[in-house]
ZAMARRO-114916 format. One record per residue (C-alpha): y negated, z, x. Coordinates in pm, whole numbers, padded with zeros to 5 digits, always signed. Example, Ala and Ser with C-alpha at 12.3 -4.5 7.8 and 13.67 -1.06 7.14 Angstrom:
2
+00450+00780+01230 +00106+00714+01367 
This chain:
978
+02343-05219+03021 +02610-05083+02791 +02951-05182+02657 +03083-05182+02300 +03454-05192+02213 +03550-05446+01952 +03846-05462+01719 +04067-05623+01983 +04021-05326+02213 +03822-05523+02470 +03479-05418+02577 +03191-05640+02468 +02902-05660+02706 +02555-05574+02574 +02215-05571+02738 +01946-05350+02580 +01574-05317+02666 +01338-05055+02507 +00958-05059+02539 +00699-04811+02401 +00386-05001+02291 +00087-04783+02182 -00159-04923+01930 -00500-04800+01813 -00684-04874+01488 -01031-04749+01388 -01158-04806+01035 -01535-04809+00998 -01698-04688+00680 -01872-04383+00531 -01636-04171+00737 -01476-04343+01034 -01105-04271+01056 -00872-04325+01345 -00507-04415+01330 -00298-04396+01643 +00069-04477+01655 +00328-04610+01890 +00610-04850+01843 +00944-04864+02014 +01046-05229+02059 +01416-05279+02130 +01563-05611+02244 +01941-05637+02249 +02146-05920+02395 +02493-05920+02245 +02771-06132+02391 +02923-06389+02154 +03179-06660+02195 +02906-06920+02252 +02689-06707+02477 +02439-06428+02396 +02272-06338+02067 +01923-06190+02079 +01843-05904+01832 +01489-05760+01816 +01408-05423+01646 +01087-05218+01614 +01063-04846+01527 +00754-04636+01450 +00710-04315+01655 +00456-04040+01585 +00571-03836+01883 +00498-04119+02122 +00164-04161+01948 +00066-03828+02102 +00162-03959+02445 -00057-04263+02387 -00337-04030+02282 -00316-03850+02613 -00309-04180+02797 -00635-04291+02634 -00794-03949+02608 -01076-03990+02861 -01188-04338+02757 -01126-04380+02387 -01080-04049+02201 -01301-03749+02139 -01159-03398+02131 -01173-03383+01750 -00994-03719+01721 -00727-03605+01964 -00679-03279+01769 -00646-03476+01445 -00371-03689+01598 -00194-03381+01729 -00205-03230+01379 -00033-03537+01237 +00231-03529+01507 +00280-03152+01449 +00331-03204+01073 +00563-03499+01114 +00785-03335+01374 +00783-02993+01203 +00697-02811+01526 +00564-02456+01539 +00189-02437+01609 +00240-02216+01916 +00472-02482+02060 +00211-02754+02006 -00067-02539+02150 +00136-02482+02466 +00098-02855+02542 -00255-02912+02411 -00412-02612+02586 -00268-02717+02922 -00333-03094+02880 +00040-03153+02913 +00231-03445+02766 +00464-03346+02484 +00833-03429+02484 +00897-03782+02365 +01149-03645+02118 +01343-03329+02045 +01648-03373+02270 +01867-03196+02013 +01789-03439+01728 +02047-03707+01651 +01936-04069+01670 +01850-04150+01308 +01574-04358+01164 +01441-04125+00892 +01170-03861+00925 +01218-03487+00930 +01444-03234+01094 +01761-03438+01117 +01955-03159+01285 +01881-02919+01001 +01982-03172+00737 +02305-03240+00924 +02381-02869+00972 +02338-02794+00602 +02649-03003+00532 +02862-02757+00731 +02730-02419+00613 +03061-02320+00453 +03252-02395+00773 +03011-02186+00978 +03032-01903+00724 +03412-01911+00729 +03414-01900+01108 +03192-01594+01141 +03384-01410+00870 +03711-01488+01050 +03565-01309+01351 +03555-00992+01143 +03931-00975+01192 +04144-00997+01504 +04183-01372+01478 +04473-01534+01661 +04492-01278+01941 +04824-01114+02010 +04901-00743+02001 +04943-00722+02377 +04646-00659+02606 +04512-00988+02737 +04438-00836+03079 +04734-00616+03172 +04987-00781+02935 +05154-00438+02902 +05340-00419+02571 +05315-00040+02577 +04937-00053+02567 +04805-00140+02221 +04522-00393+02228 +04261-00238+01998 +03928-00283+02179 +03694-00570+02241 +03350-00604+02394 +03066-00771+02206 +02871-00826+02527 +03142-00982+02743 +03235-01349+02723 +03530-01339+02482 +03756-01096+02664 +03964-01077+02348 +04153-00766+02244 +04243-00537+02532 +04379-00186+02569 +04183+00132+02633 +04266+00146+03004 +04149-00211+03059 +03830-00171+02859 +03742+00129+03076 +03825-00036+03408 +03645-00359+03312 +03326-00169+03234 +03291+00072+03522 +03005-00149+03641 +02890-00249+03288 +02817+00081+03110 +02564-00074+02870 +02801-00308+02692 +02876-00270+02321 +03238-00224+02218 +03430-00201+01891 +03776-00067+01808 +04025-00200+01550 +04107+00085+01311 +04383-00102+01133 +04158-00260+00870 +03830-00358+01036 +03645-00324+01364 +03451+00002+01383 +03180+00086+01631 +03279+00278+01939 +03115+00357+02270 +03212+00354+02634 +03093+00714+02654 +03354+00821+02397 +03624+00659+02616 +03515+00852+02924 +03299+00594+03104 +03019+00774+03287 +02729+00667+03507 +02734+00858+03835 +02400+00875+04019 +02353+00958+04387 +02685+00794+04488 +02803+00436+04531 +02912+00272+04208 +03271+00366+04129 +03264+00688+04332 +03264+01021+04146 +03068+01328+04254 +03288+01635+04310 +03014+01860+04164 +02835+01646+03903 +02531+01778+03715 +02564+01648+03363 +02238+01539+03196 +02087+01799+02966 +02307+01843+02662 +02507+01537+02772 +02268+01344+02548 +02124+01073+02769 +01984+00760+02604 +01908+00424+02763 +01694+00174+02571 +01815-00174+02661 +01714-00519+02538 +02000-00533+02285 +02027-00177+02152 +01976+00195+02220 +02275+00322+02417 +02403+00680+02424 +02573+00708+02764 +02745+00969+02976 +02531+01027+03286 +02578+01266+03577 +02342+01351+03862 +02471+01428+04209 +02524+01800+04267 +02735+01799+04580 +02445+01752+04821 +02531+01396+04922 +02175+01299+04835 +01859+01504+04861 +01677+01297+04597 +01568+01453+04273 +01684+01343+03931 +01394+01104+03868 +01449+00940+04208 +01819+00905+04137 +01737+00731+03808 +01489+00494+03976 +01741+00421+04251 +01978+00290+03980 +01683+00096+03827 +01673+00325+03522 +01306+00384+03448 +01236+00701+03243 +01002+00551+02983 +00983+00389+02639 +00833+00059+02528 +00763-00105+02196 +00604-00442+02122 +00547-00690+01844 +00565-01049+01956 +00628-01390+01810 +00934-01602+01874 +00728-01824+02100 +00611-01528+02311 +00969-01401+02332 +01094-01741+02446 +00819-01768+02705 +00907-01421+02839 +01275-01513+02870 +01180-01843+03030 +00966-01670+03291 +01242-01420+03360 +01469-01717+03427 +01219-01885+03663 +00867-01754+03718 +00769-02010+03982 +00780-02327+03775 +00987-02497+04046 +01316-02483+03857 +01184-02423+03506 +01456-02433+03240 +01465-02718+02994 +01242-02665+02689 +01467-02532+02415 +01203-02366+02196 +01246-02598+01892 +01621-02548+01918 +01574-02170+01931 +01363-02176+01615 +01625-02381+01435 +01909-02156+01546 +01724-01840+01440 +01657-02001+01103 +02023-02095+01058 +02158-01761+01181 +01939-01565+00941 +02062-01778+00655 +02427-01730+00751 +02383-01352+00781 +02220-01338+00438 +02510-01529+00283 +02763-01313+00463 +02603-00978+00377 +02577-01063+00009 +02941-01167-00021 +02892-01542-00058 +03157-01608+00205 +03408-01416-00008 +03373-01641-00313 +03706-01827-00352 +03558-02091-00585 +03190-02156-00513 +03056-02270-00177 +02725-02165-00025 +02536-02451-00190 +02651-02324-00531 +02492-01983-00489 +02337-01867-00814 +01959-01803-00837 +01875-01460-00698 +02238-01385-00604 +02151-01295-00243 +01881-01041-00329 +01944-00671-00270 +01921-00475-00594 +01738-00146-00638 +02007+00127-00676 +01795+00373-00883 +01682+00106-01132 +01891+00054-01446 +02152-00225-01420 +02366-00266-01732 +02734-00277-01651 +02676-00131-01306 +02511+00212-01300 +02428+00305-01660 +02634+00564-01849 +02832+00472-02156 +02633+00482-02479 +02295+00453-02310 +02186+00202-02574 +02227+00461-02853 +02024+00753-02713 +01743+00909-02915 +01409+00732-02913 +01255+01016-02715 +01500+00955-02427 +01482+00576-02407 +01230+00606-02123 +01520+00714-01901 +01671+00364-01921 +01354+00157-01917 +01288-00089-01634 +00938-00035-01497 +00794-00351-01342 +00464-00420-01168 +00286-00734-01053 +00138-00754-00706 -00024-01025-00499 -00116-01086-00137 -00411-01323-00111 -00395-01325+00268 -00047-01474+00295 -00159-01834+00258 +00003-02145+00402 -00172-02449+00539 -00085-02786+00396 +00134-02889+00688 +00481-03030+00732 +00697-03136+00439 +01030-03075+00273 +01179-03357+00484 +01054-03218+00815 +01121-02854+00723 +01399-02820+00465 +01463-02484+00315 +01812-02345+00336 +01774-02095+00052 +01717-02279-00276 +01612-01978-00481 +01911-01779-00354 +01724-01450-00303 +01363-01350-00373 +01153-01667-00358 +01181-01891-00663 +01336-02237-00640 +01058-02476-00538 +01113-02778-00763 +01140-02575-01085 +00834-02372-00986 +00626-02683-00916 +00732-02831-01247 +00608-02516-01419 +00278-02539-01234 +00230-02899-01339 +00260-02799-01702 -00010-02533-01659 -00231-02710-01407 -00542-02713-01628 -00528-02349-01729 -00802-02113-01609 -00711-01773-01472 -00813-01508-01731 -01082-01275-01603 -00995-00916-01524 -01127-00674-01785 -01021-00346-01628 -01212-00370-01300 -01418-00597-01083 -01124-00768-00925 -01307-01044-00738 -00991-01199-00597 -00890-01286-00955 -01231-01334-01118 -01345-01579-00849 -01011-01755-00816 -01131-02090-00951 -01456-02083-00751 -01307-02060-00403 -01211-02375-00218 -00850-02441-00139 -00880-02756+00070 -00619-02776+00340 -00389-02516+00188 -00057-02574+00018 -00034-02210-00089 -00317-01965-00151 -00105-01650-00125 +00206-01502-00281 +00267-01310-00602 +00554-01066-00647 +00726-00870-00921 +00872-00537-00816 +01000-00218-00971 +00696+00006-00991 +00887+00329-00933 +01061+00235-00607 +00873-00075-00485 +01184-00289-00448 +01129-00665-00464 +01312-00813-00760 +01539-01120-00741 +01348-01447-00793 +01025-01249-00814 +00818-01409-00536 +00622-01730-00566 +00340-01911-00395 +00001-01902-00564 -00225-02203-00591 -00551-02022-00652 -00732-01709-00542 -00826-01619-00186 -00671-01886+00031 +00161-01799+00585 -00006-01954+00844 +00092-02291+00988 +00452-02276+00872 +00651-02543+00695 +00752-02490+00332 +01123-02435+00391 +01079-02202+00687 +00817-02005+00494 +01045-01948+00195 +01344-01854+00410 +01131-01626+00628 +00997-01446+00321 +01351-01403+00190 +01457-01256+00524 +01168-01011+00552 +01183-00896+00191 +01559-00852+00223 +01499-00630+00525 +01224-00451+00330 +01462-00374+00043 +01736-00262+00280 +01504-00015+00455 +01408+00116+00111 +01776+00168+00028 +01844+00365+00345 +01546+00594+00273 +01635+00684-00085 +01786+01011+00029 +01589+01046+00348 +01484+01392+00466 +01172+01329+00673 +01035+01585+00915 +00680+01478+00843 +00626+01668+00520 +00754+02003+00398 +00722+02176+00063 +00837+02521-00030 +01085+02516-00313 +01043+02728-00623 +01397+02854-00574 +01361+03056-00259 +01183+03092+00071 +01342+02785+00232 +01176+02453+00299 +01307+02113+00199 +01190+01836+00427 +01100+01535+00216 +01011+01177+00289 +00953+00866+00083 +01263+00922-00129 +01397+01039-00462 +01419+01386-00312 +01045+01384-00253 +00984+01286-00615 +01206+01570-00735 +01050+01832-00507 +00703+01728-00617 +00788+01738-00987 +00977+02070-00980 +00712+02246-00773 +00423+02134-00996 +00568+02125-01347 +00544+02500-01413 +00175+02509-01326 +00090+02235-01579 +00317+02368-01852 +00183+02724-01818 -00178+02601-01810 -00116+02404-02128 +00043+02703-02297 -00252+02922-02204 -00494+02661-02341 -00303+02637-02669 -00315+03017-02702 -00694+02989-02749 -00671+02725-03024 -00598+02794-03390 -00253+02686-03521 -00414+02461-03782 -00607+02260-03525 -00301+02239-03299 -00092+02095-03580 -00357+01839-03675 -00416+01736-03316 -00042+01704-03248 +00011+01487-03556 -00277+01261-03452 -00141+01236-03098 +00211+01147-03217 +00071+00889-03459 -00127+00721-03179 +00175+00722-02945 +00378+00540-03212 +00095+00305-03310 -00182+00250-03050 -00402+00089-03316 -00463+00436-03458 -00771+00633-03336 -00744+00714-02966 -00705+01094-02931 -00839+01082-02576 -01185+00971-02686 -01457+01201-02820 -01520+01116-03186 -01887+01221-03173 -02074+00906-03072 -02326+00910-02790 -02664+00745-02858 -02749+00508-02576 -03068+00347-02456 -02919+00008-02534 -02858+00114-02894 -03211+00248-02937 -03362-00064-02783 -03161-00279-03020 -03284-00068-03313 -03648-00110-03204 -03601-00485-03157 -03458-00514-03509 -03758-00321-03649 -03994-00563-03475 -03790-00853-03613 -03832-00722-03967 -04206-00674-03911 -04243-01034-03794 -04051-01152-04099 -04304-00963-04313 -04594-01132-04131 -04687-00830-03916 -04720-00887-03543 -04851-00599-03335 -04761-00752-02999 -05052-00832-02768 -04842-01059-02546 -04617-01352-02625 -04355-01225-02383 -04371-00844-02405 -04360-00638-02724 -04458-00269-02743 -04096-00153-02725 -04028-00390-02436 -04330-00249-02254 -04215+00114-02279 -03856+00018-02190 -03992-00165-01888 -04180+00149-01780 -03869+00366-01814 -03669+00115-01609 -03938+00122-01339 -03911+00500-01325 -03538+00459-01258 -03610+00213-00977 -03863+00456-00830 -03603+00735-00825 -03346+00505-00664 -03591+00385-00396 -03694+00742-00322 -03331+00844-00266 -03270+00540-00048 -03583+00610+00160 -03472+00969+00221 -03145+00841+00365 -03332+00678+00657 -03375+00861+00984 -03497+00796+01336 -03181+00614+01441 -03126+00403+01130 -03017+00049+01200 -03247-00246+01143 -03022-00365+00864 -03070-00041+00669 -03447-00038+00724 -03474-00401+00616 -03286-00332+00295 -03526-00047+00206 -03832-00261+00289 -03711-00544+00069 -03648-00305-00220 -03993-00154-00168 -04165-00495-00168 -03982-00602-00482 -04085-00282-00661 -04447-00330-00555 -04455-00675-00719 -04302-00532-01038 -04567-00257-01045 -04844-00516-01028 -04694-00695-01327 -04654-00362-01508 -05019-00262-01478 -05137-00604-01593 -04933-00559-01913 -05017-00191-01955 -05392-00254-01977 -05329-00491-02271 -05171-00214-02481 -05351+00086-02330 -05689-00038-02196 -05795+00316-02116 -05519+00332-01853 -05761+00151-01621 -05990+00456-01638 -05702+00689-01553 -05610+00482-01250 -05969+00496-01124 -05971+00876-01158 -05672+00910-00926 -05769+01074-00594 -05822+00823-00315 -05587+00845-00017 -05624+00715+00337 -05294+00524+00305 -05167+00340+00002 -04907+00543-00186 -04545+00440-00154 -04414+00242-00453 -04202+00535-00574 -04511+00763-00567 -04726+00542-00794 -04808+00696-01134 -04704+00461-01417 -04917+00625-01690 -04663+00615-01970 -04768+00789-02296 -04586+01108-02190 -04807+01123-01881 -05132+01027-02058 -05089+01284-02340 -05444+01369-02463 -05634+01254-02153 -05751+00929-02316 -05702+00775-02661 -05417+00521-02715 -05184+00398-02990 -04951+00687-03080 -04679+00440-03189 -04618+00378-02820 -04553+00752-02777 -04301+00741-03064 -04121+00453-02893 -04110+00645-02565 -03978+00954-02745 -03684+00763-02896 -03599+00597-02567 -03628+00920-02366 -03417+01104-02622 -03135+00852-02578 -03194+00853-02205 -03145+01230-02182 -02824+01222-02387 -02693+00927-02191 -02766+01103-01861 -02573+01410-01979 -02277+01185-02068 -02279+01024-01724 -02310+01369-01569 -02009+01503-01758 -01786+01205-01677 -01862+01217-01307 -01816+01594-01290 -01464+01553-01424 -01400+01269-01179 -01525+01486-00894 -01297+01771-00999 -00999+01532-01005 -01083+01393-00662 -01109+01741-00512 -00775+01833-00669 -00604+01522-00528 -00759+01577-00187 -00654+01941-00162 -00301+01886-00291 -00184+01561-00145 -00400+01428+00134 -00326+01511+00495 -00473+01361+00810 -00821+01267+00918 -00816+00911+00786 -00704+01002+00433 -00944+01295+00408 -01234+01083+00534 -01171+00823+00265 -01146+01096+00003 -01474+01252+00115 -01643+00912+00100 -01521+00867-00257 -01643+01216-00348 -01981+01141-00187 -02015+00830-00405 -01943+01031-00720 -02180+01305-00603 -02457+01046-00568 -02403+00944-00933 -02417+01309-01037 -02748+01354-00853 -02890+01037-01010 -02788+01150-01360 -02937+01496-01291 -03274+01351-01186 -03276+01111-01480 -03215+01394-01729 -03480+01615-01576 -03742+01339-01585 -03652+01245-01943 -03676+01611-02048 -04022+01647-01893 -04135+01338-02086 -03988+01467-02414 -04159+01807-02381 -04491+01634-02303 -04463+01423-02620 -04396+01723-02847 -04766+01806-02892 -04856+01444-02961 -04584+01380-03220 -04518+01722-03365 -04142+01731-03302 -03974+02071-03292 -03671+02229-03125 -03688+01985-02837 -03675+02266-02583 -03370+02409-02763 -03191+02076-02779 -03262+01982-02418 -03214+02293-02208 -03334+02318-01847 -03070+02169-01617 -03030+02406-01325 -02799+02343-01032 -02564+02622-01145 -02516+02438-01477 -02385+02125-01306 -02012+02200-01293 -01693+02071-01452 -01510+02237-01739 -01270+02413-01502 -01534+02544-01262 -01683+02891-01293 -02049+02974-01234 -02114+03082-00874 -02040+03453-00841 -01814+03469-01148 -01438+03510-01146 -01183+03328-01355 -01172+03601-01622 -01550+03581-01676 -01571+03203-01659 -01787+03044-01928 -01828+02679-02013 -02156+02532-01891 -02401+02443-02167 -02380+02072-02079 -02029+02070-02232 -02156+02227-02555 -02451+01991-02599 -02428+01770-02908 -02537+01410-02866 -02760+01405-03173 -03130+01473-03197 -03121+01702-03501 -02776+01861-03472 -02678+02151-03693 -02456+02441-03589 -02167+02266-03761 -02230+01949-03558 -02256+02154-03241 -01922+02317-03320 -01776+01973-03392 -01882+01846-03052 -01733+02146-02874 -01412+02103-03074 -01389+01734-02987 -01440+01810-02618 -01167+02073-02621 -00937+01840-02818 -00964+01571-02553 -00894+01822-02275 -00599+01956-02476 -00460+01604-02505 -00488+01547-02131 -00328+01885-02059 -00043+01806-02297 +00010+01467-02132 +00025+01620-01784 +00275+01886-01889 +00500+01635-02068 +00485+01373-01790 +00598+01625-01528 +00891+01736-01746 +00983+01372-01810 +00958+01300-01436 +01224+01562-01365 +01456+01405-01623 +01389+01055-01492 +01442+01137-01124 +01762+01323-01215 +01886+01009-01390 +01775+00787-01099 +01975+01003-00858 +02285+00969-01076 +02227+00594-01112 +02201+00553-00733 +02531+00732-00676 +02701+00525-00947 +02555+00208-00792 +02711+00272-00451 +03048+00351-00608 +03032+00021-00799 +02921-00169-00488 +03208-00031-00279 +03461-00132-00546 +03297-00475-00575 +03337-00536-00200 +03702-00433-00205 +03764-00672-00493 +03602-00947-00290 +03829-00871+00003 +04148-00928-00198 +04024-01203-00430 +04285-01481-00455 +04181-01821-00319 +04251-02146-00498 +04310-02324-00166 +04536-02211+00121 +04356-02019+00394 +04469-01910+00738 +04600-01559+00801 +04317-01501+01048 +04054-01596+00788 +04220-01375+00525 +04219-01081+00765 +03851-01143+00844 +03765-01147+00473 +03947-00820+00410 +03808-00654+00724 +03446-00735+00646 +03483-00637+00281 +03635-00304+00379 +03361-00242+00636 +03094-00304+00371 +03279-00084+00120 +03297+00200+00373 +02925+00156+00439 +02849+00192+00065 +03069+00500+00044 +02897+00646+00350 +02557+00599+00186 +02691+00755-00134 +02826+01060+00050 +02515+01102+00265 +02279+01086-00033 +02501+01315-00239 +02487+01572+00039 +02109+01542+00069 +02067+01581-00307 +02303+01874-00350 +02012+02117-00391 +01856+01923-00681 +02025+02127-00962 +01888+02449-00810 +01538+02296-00796 +01555+02202-01163 +01689+02545-01266 +01414+02726-01072 +01148+02509-01236 +01287+02587-01583 +01295+02959-01503 +00928+02949-01399 +00830+02765-01720 +01013+03025-01930 +00888+03321-01724 +00533+03257-01590 +00553+03575-01379 +00797+03395-01147 +00548+03113-01103 +00260+03348-01022 +00480+03539-00775 +00559+03214-00594 +00194+03114-00583 +00105+03456-00442 +00373+03421-00176 +00246+03076-00083 -00107+03214-00063 +00002+03497+00168 +00194+03255+00391 -00110+03032+00428 -00325+03330+00516 -00076+03449+00779 -00064+03101+00927 -00444+03084+00934 -00459+03427+01103 -00213+03312+01369 -00420+03003+01438 -00739+03208+01455 -00576+03459+01691 -00446+03182+01914 -00787+03014+01920 -00966+03336+02011 -00718+03404+02295 -00743+03048+02427 -01071+03104+02612 -01145+02998+02968 -01222+03273+03224 -01573+03138+03279 -01667+03200+02918 
């Protein structure tokens, strides 16, 4: 029974009854569906002048529907039906899946309602909708806390006017500003609290250790040891739940305790260890809950949904605060511009911020310095189930940072809903090519796509969106997902900013300047060290290559290269102009000849399905399958898995069936082949499919009569096959050389080297296959010479020995660099009747392509030095601009009156952020101070190659000395028993 107060001030009596009535409905049909709900019936009796008035109301409740489901679980509902109802309740209430599972897995009843939600009749997260109306007030309050607020200058504890109140504790319950003496005395028993000091403008970080607070072990708390043993280097660290504390710690040295240092630490409950963990919010809450009460007798009230909401809101407030939205005197938080809260990439070009004057008017050859390099990326694993809704899970950031605004993005998608994703032409990118073939039922988002700067991997503002196709973040509502992505990508960009000038201890490179080492990490410094240490090698190599080429050719090649760079429609200078005959081209030519013969009324085919050229091509293809099966069979061993053996058996059976079809067709065109098969020596066991003789014309030769036109067809196909195999061999040899170079220069660690070796093994398998194909084609061509009367075949197709299979930069085994000669495979012309002039043309084309690649490498390294130098300058200019921008925000005039406390908070936070930007500027400038010397040393080496060779010799000697030390240590590290 309750009372309401009317206009007259008297209380009106009211009687109210509420009843939860569950209801169940099952619809029969092709797929039976179940609908379970509950109603809340409210009957109110209101007092009137004539008596009581009865008012009946009914409300729908999904949450109570879950309670009804549990009530009827054993008699009416299956497990799948119950799970379906829980899913609907989960989506309607906007609860986290871990929270729902905590009830379902333990067969517990859920809460009838979130106790923190206000009593409203609509669906969704009412508390979040209500809170969004007060964002500006919250933001103003937390910014006010950046200043001293309304506290007085006197210490709140001792009230001594002579003691300036400059300190406060972030861990204590609002002690307010107190003096140094009071902060020390109040924390003798609380040495792990975090304190700040007012420096006149803003609160700066301080520490209890700097004020003289020390932890004394081996004595009662508060008692000092007369002979303390300070921890080593007075650098003791305690890792607590809120931060890593540097504390002053002393062990007992007076003899009061006989315990050792570890025992003294344990006695004070300081465990000497480290711990790191990744856990979800739900796991964190459960851990805190169990720490509060681990018996279940006095379990704390369930506040997990409230915790999620508060974390969501706090992240949003911190993002607005850190990006200066609380300092805007005109626009409130809801008026934030698209992308305004995203962190920008300092090294990237930003007009009006970090670009020099006149950058628009630089020469065309220097415009690359001010170009913005962007890349597209996608994560097909970050999908989101079709759960919750905008009402149940509203987003706080409406396109404020990295994720695009949802309504505008969906409108764009609606306009392009019927478009098909274009297929990838550069590689077999299945995630894109199969995008429209993969089901997306049950998913609201099939992943995310991002735009980022390709040089520094910063996420761009408004550059992240949900994808609707592709491989199909989990069970998270739409608003929480967008805000969570904004938070994580903001943190990602911030960590990138702090590492721009990082000097990591994980990687060292000797500088070309002297004998010192610069420690580099993932930073601009690493890019500069890499470029300056490698540029001389590529420039000198290119100069040495050009010294062997005539000036006329160099001029012509350079003009062609410049013309292509200006107009890519011109002939590509990186492609060999001499065309390679392929088997596909020859087969097409033979098919066209047969087409012309049929048009003239001549049909020499003995089968409706297989022509003579198709027959020989089929035989050559079968030879390739035999070689492949033979290689695959050799890879088996005694301990091969059943899966590997099965794959070989299936390939073998398939080849056997093809061979049967082959011989049935072969006897149509070469009937005498039956005689040759009968002459084959009989074996106890049937030969393996790859050992079966196919009896192509090159194998028959003069053993039995047959149509010599078949031999001519085989000659043309084998000729193209041999040239094609040499082309494949050359390409893969260059790929192998590149892979070895990358592996030796850049890869460190077992995992990276293992992956590199696997890639090299794959390329090596292609080289071996091309080698075997060439050798077999050459044998066939030489066998057909006597039948067809062709000449110079043995001169055109030289024997391919193992020593000939090497890249252009490799020397023959046993030869030094000065005696290195190009293998004949690089001088082979891809034409059957090549002249000396054509041979020279092929060699020239090959050298021209290598010259172009060498030129590109030399120029790209020199451009990289210029570009990184400019990026360093842009970063420094960016931080100077950012510091000035924050100070302007701190003193920006407001159109409405604000309190003195709020004004001080605005100025204090702006100054703290400005000092932070200046600190980053100064730190990076100090770390990059050696960059001019690196650039000068690189230029000196390019101008004087002797300096480069001296450095390489020194590096070589250092590596040898290091290897000798390791070998000596290993030989001395031998057990006595050995």
